N, C-alpha and C positions, 0 to 999 in steps of 0.2 A: 563362246569361243574358245579354243584355246590354239593357235600354229604357232609349232617350233621355230623358234627363226622371227617370228610377225609378232606384231603389237597388234591384240585386237581385241577387244572387252572392256570391261568398263571396272575399276575401281570405286568400290563406295567400302565405308566407315561407316558405327553407331558408334554415337559415343552418351555417354550418360548426362553430359551436364552440354549447355553453350559458349564455355570453359572449358575444355574438354575437347571439346570442337575445335573452337579456334587453335587452338594447339597444336592439335593432329592438321590441322591445314597448313598455320605454318610450315612443318616438318614435311608435312606433302610439298609442299610449292618445291620447296628447295628441293627433293630427292626427281623432284621427274621435267627440269624445268627445262632442263636438254630434251626430252624427247619431245616436250612441246613444241622446241625451237625450228624443229623438220623428222612428221612423222612421216614414215615411209605409206608410200595407196598399195599399194601389192599384197598387205593379210586385207588390209577390207574387201579388196577386190576376187581374194581369193571365196570368200570367208559370203560376200554375195555373192557368186557365182552358187557356192552351192544352197545357198537357206529361200533362192528366189529362179531353184530348178526344183520342180515336183520330187522327182526321182531322190535325187543327189541329202536333197530338204532329210525325207524319208530314206534314208539310208544311214546321211547324220544325227538323225533323230536315236534311230535301231541301234548304232554305233555308242552314242549316248547313255541309255538307258542302261546298256550292258554295261559296262565301264563305270555307272554309277551304284550298280547294282553290283558288282564285283570289288568296291570299296567301302559298303557298308558291310558283307559280307569279310571286309580283312579287318575292319573294327572292329 
């Protein structure tokens, strides 16, 4: 889930081996240290409000399907 100006979600890396994973992790730690120090709460609260209310969750899922289809069509 992406919210403009809000940090939500997760970032994953898939690496070919442990050595590459260690190098990636080292760089990621350097890059995101500032964000981990004081993450804002409002993005998580917005996501929680949407995902925990059935009607808002359904609207979000429909919009997500539309966006994914559009991205697929553009590729």
